[in-house]
C-alpha positions as CSV (number, residue, x, y, z in Angstrom):
1,I,12.2,-3.5,-2.3
2,R,12.2,-7.2,-1.5
3,T,15.5,-6.7,0.4
4,V,13.9,-4.1,2.6
5,A,10.8,-6.3,3.2
6,T,13.1,-9.2,4.1
7,E,15.0,-7.1,6.5
8,I,11.8,-6.0,8.2
9,V,10.8,-9.6,8.6
10,Q,14.2,-10.4,10.1
11,A,13.9,-7.5,12.5
12,V,10.5,-8.7,13.6
13,Q,11.9,-12.2,14.2
14,S,14.8,-10.7,16.2
15,T,12.4,-8.6,18.3
16,V,10.2,-11.7,19.1
17,N,13.3,-13.8,19.9
18,G,14.7,-11.1,22.2
19,N,11.5,-10.4,24.0
20,D,11.5,-11.7,27.5
21,W,7.9,-10.9,28.5
22,L,6.2,-13.1,25.8
23,S,5.5,-16.7,26.8
24,R,7.2,-19.6,24.9
25,E,3.8,-20.5,23.3
26,T,3.3,-16.9,22.1
27,K,6.8,-16.8,20.7
28,T,6.3,-20.1,18.9
29,S,3.0,-18.9,17.5
30,L,4.5,-15.6,16.3
31,R,7.5,-17.4,14.7
32,T,5.0,-19.6,12.8
33,K,3.1,-16.6,11.6
34,I,6.3,-14.8,10.6
35,Q,7.5,-17.8,8.6
36,R,4.2,-18.0,6.7
37,T,4.3,-14.3,5.8
38,Q,4.4,-13.8,2.0
39,I,6.1,-10.8,0.6
40,Q,4.3,-9.4,-2.3
41,V,5.7,-6.5,-4.3
42,G,3.8,-4.7,-7.0
43,Y,0.2,-5.0,-7.9
44,P,-2.2,-7.8,-8.9
45,E,-2.7,-8.5,-12.5
46,Y,-6.4,-7.7,-12.3
47,I,-5.6,-4.0,-11.8
48,L,-4.6,-3.9,-15.5
49,N,-8.0,-5.3,-16.5
50,D,-10.1,-2.5,-18.0
51,S,-13.4,-4.3,-17.2
52,Y,-12.4,-4.6,-13.6
53,I,-11.7,-0.8,-13.4
54,N,-14.9,0.0,-15.3
55,N,-16.9,-2.1,-12.9
56,L,-15.5,-0.3,-9.9
57,S,-16.6,3.1,-11.3
58,E,-20.1,1.8,-12.0
59,T,-20.8,0.7,-8.4
């Protein structure tokens, strides 16, 4: 799954780099955002917490 996510990020980078209608500033901004992207696979630990789940059902 991480490989697929990494390939998606690379494809987005390639699309930005190959785009001729975006300004240089916009491309730079997009590259920065892409580099800061964090790939998270799975679920957060709090999902396994019973009290968290019970609290959701009470609200």
